[in-house]
N, C-alpha and C positions, 0 to 999 in steps of 0.2 A: 323277784324281778320287778323293777319299777316301770318298765316300758317307757323309757325316755328316748325320744327321737331327736336327731340333730343333723345339721349340715355343717360340713367343714370344707374349706377351700384348699384344693390341692396345689394350685399355682402359688408360688411365693411372691410373684410380682403381679399386683392387681392394679389395673388402670384407675385413674382418679374417678372417672365416671362410675365405675363399678363400686369403688369404695364409698362414694356418696349414696349410691343405691343401698349398699349394706348398712350405712349409717341410718338411712331412713327406715329400713326394715327392722333394725335392731334397737335403735336409740342409743347405741354405744358410741363413745368418742372415737374419732379416727385413729388416735394413737393406740387405743385398746384393740380396735379391729385389726390394725397392722400387726400388733403383737400376737393376737390369736391366729392370724393367718400364718405368720412366720413359725409359730410354735405348733401348728397343726391342730389347734383347738377348735371347738365348735364356735361358730359365730351366731348361731340361732338354734334354739332347742325348745322342745315342748313335751308334755305328757301325751300318751296315746289317746286319751279321752278329750284332748283339746283339738277339735276339728279345725278351728280357726288357725291354730298354730301349725298344724299339718299343711293346711292350704297355703300359709305364708312360706313355709319351708319349700313346698313344691313350686310356688310361683317364683321364689328366689332362685331355686335350682334351674328352672327353665330359662329365666332371664339371663342368669350368668352363663349358662351353656350357650345361649344364643350369641353372647358376646365373646365366645371362645374360651371362657374360663372354666376350668375343670373343677367339679365339686365331688364330694363323697357324702353319702347319706348313711347314718348309723342308727341302729336300734340297740340300746343298752351297751354301747361301746363296740358293737359288732358291725362291720361293713355290710350293708344291705343294698339290694337292687331298688331302683326307683319304683318298680312295680309294686313292691310291698307297701310303700307309702301311698300310692294311688289306690290300691285295693283297700287299705285301712280307711282312707278318707271316704271312699265310696260306701263302704260298710256303715260308717257313722252317718253319712247323709241318708242312706236307705233307712236306717233305724230311726233317724229323726223324722223322716216322712211318715213312716209307719206309726210311730208314737203320736205324731201330730194328728194323723187321721183318726186314731183310736180315742183321742181325747174328746171328741165331739159326740 
């Protein structure tokens, strides 16, 4: 198990504003983003040890949700609840704080 986490867009029609936000978050060309959305592929992904990647996925999820765009979050290709992503991110942050305190 590789523990890959990703976000996919459920809606097939994504407003231009949201596409530009996706472009900024992913660095992908607009045509590639449109293709991934239409094909139900991930638009952004990361490994579980990438706390910055998890934070970007969650920020994108929250922003798109606020715009009325439905997203799905996946772990290793399995649909998961957003709570799993938040718990994992908090776990990494807690561990980082503990390690940082123990380094001195």
